[in-house]
C-alpha positions, 0 to 999 in steps of 0.5 A: 500500500502506497503512502501519501507524501509527507508535507512539510512547513506551511503545506501541512496547514491546509490538510491539517485544517481539513482534518480538524473540520472533518473531526468537528463535523463528526463530533457534531453528529454525536448526540452527547457532543451536540447537547454539550455544545448547545449548552456551551453556546448558551452558557458562553455569554453568561461567562462574561456576566458572571466573571468579575475579572478577566481570569474568572471569565477565562476559567468559566470559558475554559471549563466549557471548552474542557467538556467539549475536548474531553467528549471529543477524545472519548468519542475518538476512544469509542470509535477506535474500540468499535473499529477493532470489532463488535465483540465484547472484550473486558479491555474494550469495556474498560477503555470506554468506561474510562473515557466516560469517567473522564467526561463525567469528571469534566462535567463535575468540574464545569458544574462546580466552577459555574455554581461557585461563580453563580454563588459569588455573583448572587452574593 
């Protein structure tokens, strides 16, 4: 099987960007990412309301981005496992469970940061 020639320098930017867009399109089709992305879009302007300082606003925005990043990585793990085969395997289950746990922890972090910011804003 022939491999594509390795691009160097600026020639790599267009293919890399195309791959990024393909990945974002694939993520958008995942129900969990879709739901989290809509929630992030709703919450995004509130970060500027709740944050008293640029750093607080940045942390609120970063937690939203972190949830989306971890969800994309979890989807990548699940896709790779599913590519290996449909049969059940303990290691496949473990990989998927670990990815799911990572998403859950990122959601807990996001909720904790946002609830703390809301508490500070209300008091």
